[in-house]
C-alpha positions as CSV (number, residue, x, y, z in Angstrom):
1,M,-14.1,-146.6,52.3
2,I,-16.3,-147.5,49.4
3,K,-17.1,-144.7,47.0
4,T,-20.7,-144.3,46.1
5,S,-20.6,-141.8,43.2
6,N,-18.7,-141.3,39.9
7,A,-17.5,-144.9,40.3
8,A,-17.1,-145.5,36.6
9,I,-15.2,-142.3,36.1
10,D,-13.0,-143.0,39.0
11,K,-12.2,-146.5,37.6
12,L,-11.3,-145.2,34.1
13,S,-9.7,-142.0,35.1
14,P,-6.3,-141.3,33.5
15,F,-5.1,-140.3,36.9
16,K,-5.7,-143.7,38.4
17,R,-2.4,-145.1,39.8
18,L,-1.0,-147.9,37.6
19,T,0.9,-150.9,38.8
20,S,4.5,-151.2,37.6
21,E,3.3,-153.9,35.1
22,Q,0.6,-151.6,33.7
23,E,3.0,-148.6,33.6
24,N,5.6,-150.7,31.7
25,L,2.8,-151.8,29.3
26,V,1.7,-148.3,28.5
27,E,5.3,-147.3,27.8
28,D,5.8,-150.3,25.6
29,I,2.7,-149.5,23.5
30,L,3.8,-145.9,23.2
31,H,7.3,-147.0,21.9
32,F,5.6,-149.5,19.5
33,T,3.3,-146.8,18.3
34,A,6.0,-144.2,17.8
35,D,8.1,-146.7,15.8
36,H,5.3,-147.8,13.5
37,L,3.9,-144.4,12.8
38,Q,7.0,-144.0,10.6
39,H,6.1,-147.1,8.4
40,D,3.8,-147.5,5.5
41,S,2.2,-150.8,6.7
42,P,-0.4,-150.7,9.5
43,A,0.6,-152.3,12.9
44,T,-1.5,-153.8,15.7
45,Y,-1.0,-154.2,19.4
46,T,-3.3,-156.5,21.4
47,I,-3.8,-156.5,25.2
48,V,-5.5,-159.8,26.2
49,G,-7.1,-160.3,29.6
50,D,-10.1,-161.6,31.5
51,A,-12.7,-159.2,33.0
52,G,-11.3,-157.1,35.8
53,T,-7.7,-157.4,34.9
54,G,-7.2,-153.6,34.2
55,K,-7.3,-153.5,30.4
56,S,-9.5,-150.4,30.2
57,V,-7.4,-148.5,32.8
58,V,-4.3,-149.1,30.7
59,L,-6.1,-147.8,27.6
60,S,-7.4,-144.7,29.4
61,Q,-4.0,-143.6,30.5
62,L,-2.4,-144.6,27.2
63,F,-4.9,-142.4,25.2
64,D,-4.5,-139.5,27.6
65,R,-0.7,-139.5,27.2
66,L,-1.1,-139.8,23.5
67,Q,-3.5,-136.9,23.2
68,K,-1.5,-134.7,25.5
69,A,1.6,-135.2,23.4
70,A,-0.4,-134.8,20.2
71,R,-1.8,-131.4,21.3
72,K,0.8,-129.9,23.6
73,D,4.3,-131.3,22.9
74,P,6.1,-130.2,19.7
75,S,9.1,-132.4,20.6
76,S,7.0,-135.6,20.7
77,P,6.7,-138.1,17.7
78,F,2.9,-137.9,18.4
79,Y,2.7,-134.1,17.9
80,Q,-0.3,-133.2,15.7
81,T,-1.2,-136.8,15.1
82,N,-4.9,-137.5,14.6
83,N,-6.1,-140.2,17.0
84,Y,-9.4,-141.8,18.2
85,F,-10.6,-143.9,21.0
86,L,-13.3,-146.4,20.0
87,V,-15.8,-148.5,21.9
88,N,-18.8,-150.4,20.7
89,H,-20.7,-150.0,23.9
90,P,-23.0,-146.9,24.4
91,E,-22.9,-147.0,28.2
92,I,-19.1,-147.2,28.4
93,L,-18.8,-144.5,25.7
94,K,-20.8,-142.1,28.0
95,V,-18.2,-142.5,30.7
96,Y,-15.2,-141.8,28.4
97,R,-16.9,-138.7,27.1
98,E,-17.7,-137.5,30.6
99,I,-14.0,-137.9,31.4
100,A,-13.0,-136.0,28.3
101,G,-15.2,-133.1,29.4
102,R,-13.0,-132.7,32.5
103,L,-9.5,-132.8,30.9
104,P,-8.1,-130.1,28.5
105,E,-6.2,-132.5,26.4
106,L,-9.2,-134.8,25.7
107,Y,-12.1,-133.8,23.5
108,K,-15.5,-135.5,23.6
109,K,-15.2,-136.0,19.8
110,D,-12.1,-138.1,20.3
111,F,-14.3,-140.9,21.6
112,A,-16.6,-142.6,19.1
113,R,-18.5,-145.8,18.1
114,P,-16.5,-147.7,15.4
115,T,-19.2,-147.5,12.7
116,S,-19.5,-143.7,13.2
117,L,-15.8,-143.2,12.7
118,I,-15.6,-145.5,9.7
119,N,-18.4,-143.8,8.0
120,Q,-17.1,-140.3,8.9
121,L,-13.6,-141.1,7.5
122,D,-15.1,-142.5,4.3
123,K,-17.2,-139.4,3.9
124,K,-14.2,-137.1,4.2
125,Q,-11.9,-139.5,2.4
126,E,-9.4,-139.3,5.4
127,K,-7.3,-141.7,7.5
128,I,-6.1,-141.4,11.1
129,D,-2.9,-142.1,12.9
130,V,-3.8,-144.2,15.9
131,A,-7.0,-146.1,16.8
132,I,-7.4,-147.4,20.4
133,I,-10.2,-149.8,20.8
134,D,-11.7,-150.8,24.1
135,E,-13.8,-154.0,24.3
136,A,-12.7,-155.1,20.9
137,H,-14.6,-158.4,21.4
138,L,-17.7,-156.2,20.8
139,L,-16.6,-155.2,17.3
140,L,-18.9,-156.3,14.5
141,S,-17.5,-159.2,12.5
142,K,-20.4,-159.2,9.9
143,P,-22.5,-156.5,8.2
144,D,-25.2,-154.9,10.4
145,H,-27.4,-152.7,8.4
146,Y,-29.5,-151.8,11.4
147,N,-26.4,-150.0,12.7
148,N,-25.3,-148.7,9.3
149,F,-22.3,-151.0,9.0
150,Y,-22.1,-152.4,5.5
151,H,-18.6,-153.9,5.5
152,D,-17.7,-157.4,6.7
153,N,-15.6,-156.7,9.7
154,Q,-15.0,-153.5,11.8
155,L,-11.5,-154.4,12.9
156,V,-10.4,-154.9,9.2
157,E,-12.0,-151.6,8.2
158,I,-10.3,-149.7,11.1
159,I,-6.9,-151.2,10.3
160,K,-7.4,-149.9,6.7
161,R,-7.9,-146.4,8.0
162,A,-5.2,-146.2,10.7
163,K,-1.5,-146.5,10.9
164,V,-1.5,-148.1,14.4
165,V,-4.4,-150.0,16.1
166,V,-4.3,-150.9,19.8
167,I,-7.0,-153.2,21.1
168,V,-8.1,-155.0,24.2
169,F,-9.6,-158.5,23.8
170,D,-11.3,-161.1,26.1
171,Q,-12.6,-164.2,24.3
172,Y,-14.9,-164.8,27.3
173,Q,-16.9,-161.6,26.7
174,V,-18.0,-162.5,23.2
175,L,-21.8,-162.4,23.4
176,R,-23.4,-162.2,20.0
177,M,-23.0,-163.9,16.6
178,K,-22.7,-160.5,14.8
179,S,-19.6,-159.9,17.1
180,L,-18.2,-163.4,16.8
181,W,-14.6,-163.5,17.8
182,T,-12.2,-166.3,18.8
183,P,-8.4,-165.9,19.4
184,E,-8.0,-167.7,16.0
185,R,-10.3,-165.4,14.2
186,L,-8.5,-162.4,15.7
187,H,-5.1,-163.6,14.8
188,R,-6.1,-164.3,11.2
189,I,-6.4,-160.5,11.0
190,T,-3.7,-159.1,13.3
191,D,-1.0,-161.5,12.1
192,Q,-1.1,-160.0,8.6
193,Y,0.7,-156.9,10.1
194,P,3.5,-156.1,12.4
195,H,1.9,-157.2,15.7
196,K,2.6,-157.5,19.4
197,E,0.5,-159.1,22.1
198,Y,0.5,-158.8,25.9
199,H,-1.5,-160.8,28.5
200,L,-2.8,-159.3,31.7
201,T,-3.7,-161.9,34.4
202,K,-3.9,-160.2,37.8
203,M,-7.5,-159.6,38.9
204,F,-8.1,-156.0,40.1
205,R,-11.9,-155.6,40.2
206,M,-13.0,-158.3,42.7
207,N,-11.7,-158.6,46.2
208,A,-12.5,-162.3,45.9
209,S,-9.9,-165.0,46.5
210,P,-8.2,-166.5,43.4
211,E,-9.8,-169.8,44.3
212,L,-13.3,-168.3,44.1
213,V,-12.5,-166.6,40.7
214,D,-11.3,-170.1,39.5
215,W,-14.6,-171.6,40.7
216,F,-16.5,-169.0,38.6
217,N,-14.3,-169.8,35.6
218,T,-14.8,-173.6,36.0
219,F,-18.6,-173.0,36.2
220,T,-18.7,-171.0,32.9
221,N,-15.8,-172.4,30.9
222,D,-15.9,-176.1,31.8
223,Y,-19.7,-176.3,32.6
224,Q,-18.7,-177.9,35.9
225,L,-20.0,-177.6,39.5
226,A,-16.8,-177.9,41.5
227,P,-16.7,-177.9,45.3
228,L,-16.7,-174.4,46.7
229,P,-13.3,-173.4,48.1
230,R,-13.2,-172.6,51.8
231,S,-11.6,-169.3,50.9
232,A,-14.8,-168.3,49.0
233,R,-15.8,-165.8,51.8
234,D,-12.3,-164.7,52.7
235,H,-12.5,-160.8,52.6
236,Y,-15.4,-161.2,50.2
237,D,-19.2,-161.5,50.7
238,F,-20.1,-164.5,48.6
239,R,-23.5,-166.0,49.2
240,I,-25.9,-168.6,47.8
241,Y,-29.7,-168.0,48.1
242,D,-32.6,-170.4,47.8
243,D,-35.1,-167.4,47.6
244,A,-34.7,-164.7,45.0
245,E,-36.7,-162.1,46.9
246,Q,-34.6,-162.6,50.0
247,M,-31.5,-162.0,47.8
248,R,-33.1,-158.8,46.4
249,Q,-33.8,-157.5,49.8
250,A,-30.2,-158.1,50.8
251,I,-29.0,-156.2,47.7
252,V,-31.3,-153.3,48.6
253,R,-29.7,-153.1,52.0
254,R,-26.2,-153.2,50.5
255,N,-27.2,-150.4,48.1
256,R,-28.5,-148.3,51.0
257,A,-25.2,-148.8,52.9
258,V,-22.6,-148.4,50.2
259,G,-24.3,-147.8,46.8
260,L,-23.7,-149.4,43.4
261,S,-25.4,-152.7,44.3
262,R,-27.8,-154.2,41.8
263,I,-29.7,-157.4,40.8
264,L,-28.5,-158.9,37.5
265,S,-29.7,-161.8,35.4
266,T,-28.9,-164.0,32.5
267,S,-31.4,-164.3,29.7
268,G,-34.3,-166.7,29.7
269,Y,-37.1,-164.4,30.8
270,P,-39.5,-162.3,28.6
271,S,-37.6,-159.4,27.0
272,T,-38.5,-157.4,23.9
273,L,-37.3,-154.0,22.8
274,D,-40.7,-152.5,22.5
275,G,-40.5,-149.8,25.1
276,G,-42.7,-151.7,27.6
277,K,-41.7,-153.4,30.8
278,H,-41.0,-157.1,30.9
279,Y,-40.7,-158.9,34.2
280,I,-38.6,-161.6,35.7
281,Q,-40.5,-163.6,38.2
282,E,-39.1,-166.2,40.6
283,G,-41.6,-167.1,43.3
284,R,-42.4,-164.0,45.3
285,F,-39.7,-162.1,43.4
286,K,-40.9,-159.9,40.5
287,M,-38.9,-157.1,38.9
288,P,-38.7,-155.6,35.4
289,W,-35.7,-155.8,33.1
290,D,-33.5,-152.7,32.7
291,Q,-35.0,-150.0,30.6
292,Y,-33.2,-148.2,27.8
293,N,-31.0,-145.5,29.4
294,Y,-31.4,-142.2,27.6
295,T,-29.3,-140.3,30.1
296,V,-25.5,-139.6,30.1
297,T,-25.2,-141.5,33.4
298,P,-24.4,-145.2,33.3
299,W,-27.3,-147.5,34.1
300,A,-25.8,-148.7,37.4
301,E,-25.3,-145.2,38.7
302,L,-28.9,-144.2,38.3
303,P,-30.6,-144.5,41.7
304,Q,-33.9,-145.8,40.3
305,T,-32.2,-148.9,38.7
306,I,-32.2,-150.5,42.1
307,D,-35.7,-151.4,41.1
308,E,-34.7,-153.0,37.7
309,V,-32.8,-156.2,36.8
310,G,-29.5,-155.5,34.9
311,S,-28.4,-157.4,31.9
312,I,-25.0,-158.0,30.3
313,Y,-25.8,-155.0,28.0
314,T,-26.0,-152.5,30.9
315,C,-23.4,-153.9,33.2
316,Q,-20.6,-155.2,30.9
317,G,-17.4,-153.2,31.5
318,F,-18.7,-151.7,34.8
319,D,-17.9,-152.3,38.5
320,L,-20.6,-152.8,41.0
321,N,-20.0,-153.1,44.8
322,Y,-22.4,-156.0,45.3
323,T,-24.3,-158.1,42.7
324,G,-27.3,-160.4,43.1
325,I,-27.2,-162.7,40.1
326,I,-30.1,-164.8,38.9
327,L,-29.0,-167.9,36.9
328,G,-32.0,-168.1,34.5
329,P,-33.7,-171.0,32.7
330,P,-31.1,-171.6,30.1
331,I,-28.7,-172.9,32.8
332,S,-29.5,-176.1,34.6
333,Q,-27.9,-179.1,36.2
334,V,-27.7,-182.6,34.5
335,P,-29.4,-184.9,37.1
336,G,-27.0,-187.3,38.8
337,T,-23.9,-185.4,37.8
338,N,-22.0,-182.3,38.6
339,R,-22.3,-181.1,35.0
340,L,-24.2,-178.0,33.8
341,Q,-26.6,-178.1,30.9
342,I,-27.3,-175.3,28.5
343,N,-30.9,-175.1,27.3
344,L,-30.7,-173.1,24.0
345,D,-34.5,-173.3,23.6
346,R,-34.9,-171.3,26.8
347,Y,-32.7,-168.4,25.7
348,T,-34.8,-165.3,25.0
349,D,-32.1,-162.9,23.7
350,T,-33.1,-163.5,20.0
351,E,-30.6,-160.9,18.8
352,A,-27.6,-162.9,20.1
353,F,-27.9,-165.9,17.7
354,K,-28.7,-164.4,14.4
355,K,-27.4,-166.5,11.5
356,R,-24.0,-165.9,9.8
357,A,-23.3,-166.8,6.2
358,D,-19.8,-168.1,7.2
359,L,-21.2,-170.6,9.7
360,T,-23.0,-173.7,8.3
361,D,-22.0,-176.6,10.6
362,P,-24.9,-177.2,13.0
363,K,-22.6,-178.6,15.7
364,E,-20.2,-175.6,15.5
365,I,-23.2,-173.2,15.7
366,T,-24.6,-175.0,18.7
367,A,-21.3,-175.0,20.5
368,L,-20.8,-171.3,19.8
369,E,-24.3,-170.5,21.1
370,K,-23.7,-172.4,24.3
371,R,-20.4,-170.7,24.7
372,M,-22.0,-167.2,24.4
373,I,-24.6,-168.1,27.0
374,M,-21.8,-169.0,29.5
375,N,-19.8,-166.0,28.4
376,S,-22.7,-163.8,29.4
377,L,-22.7,-165.4,32.8
378,N,-19.0,-164.9,33.2
379,V,-19.5,-161.2,32.6
380,L,-22.1,-161.1,35.4
381,F,-19.8,-163.2,37.7
382,K,-17.0,-160.6,37.4
383,R,-19.0,-157.5,38.3
384,G,-19.1,-157.5,42.2
385,V,-16.1,-155.8,43.8
386,Y,-17.1,-156.6,47.4
387,G,-19.7,-159.3,47.1
388,T,-21.6,-161.7,44.8
389,Y,-24.9,-163.4,45.6
390,L,-26.3,-166.2,43.5
391,Y,-29.8,-167.7,43.0
392,A,-30.6,-170.4,40.4
393,H,-33.9,-170.8,38.6
394,D,-33.4,-174.6,38.1
395,P,-34.5,-176.3,41.3
396,L,-31.8,-179.0,41.2
397,L,-29.0,-176.5,40.5
398,R,-30.3,-174.3,43.3
399,Q,-30.3,-177.2,45.7
400,T,-26.8,-178.3,44.7
401,L,-25.4,-174.8,45.1
402,C,-26.9,-174.6,48.6
403,Q,-25.3,-178.0,49.4
404,L,-21.9,-176.9,48.1
405,F,-22.2,-173.7,50.2
406,A,-22.9,-175.8,53.3
407,A,-20.2,-178.3,52.5
408,A,-17.6,-175.5,52.4
409,G,-18.6,-174.6,56.0
410,F,-21.0,-171.7,55.3
411,Q,-24.6,-171.1,56.5
412,L,-27.3,-170.0,54.1
413,P,-28.3,-166.3,54.6
414,K,-31.3,-165.6,56.9
415,E,-34.0,-163.0,56.4
416,G,-32.5,-159.6,57.3
417,D,-28.8,-160.6,56.8
């Protein structure tokens, strides 16, 4: 049975059952942490994995065990240690704080934005024992005065202020120049200290076949339109639409039936943080972008957001039961080929590509900008637990996707499906 409420809390609950691999990973991190708390030099532990591989679940249980020992177990090496859980994503932070309000060993103040903790520690001239960082690919890697961060790199600053730092990292979820990370950039920092790394590979979020997940990755990582696998609809509701409004109506029906079903889109449509509504229009389809969420409830769990289009900034890190994804104007097909083209001039997320002093090569900048556009699509592709529906703005890409769907032996959805 599909749950229709508290889905984000259920997903990240410290009581969620772990696989044997995840359980062993938690134990290994705890042993690593206990050992390095005794040393003068900081130490780092990195969990690497694609979206949906269970990274956040591991961190949630790890932190709960750590804080339970810190506050309740005098025999533990973690007793009376001062530890924080950090995440640079306001919607995900809301979920962790809601979980903390339900468990005696976790306090809401244990969960913070990185800049807030750095500035707080500097003000008090204090350091901490353990910092656990979810979504470390969202850490700032340049100053951001708008967010009161005046140093050069958040990870560097956290390591300076903690004895052990545990992070999760996914290079395919890097979305903005101010949070530019690559495996090489990460290792230049972590390799300066005693360091351990573990890779999670098993997909937990999506019920999709491994072949369909590979198709998504080929689309976003290789810019390639591969033939759709015949397993694309095995135990998974994968669909291609040639009408965005028809897709929206299907998502509304899924939402009525099981909840947590939303329309999502890449950038490429009018969008300005001015408090007003900005619309995505595709033929007879017209819906506004997601509005700023002032509540403690994640965007996707607000009933009224069925009438909004979600972005990477509201859905990253969250599970949805069904997603209807619009591939916007920045993504098109090269005529006469099975290659995808990235149209940087049609990308409307102006915050994403702000200049960095350490990037001067125009070719490198262009390649990184294209990579971030496809990373944002990869984030959207990996949201749907039970189904993913696609519609493309570009007429040629839309036609080719429909042809690939038919060539795999599937019929295009009809009105009312």
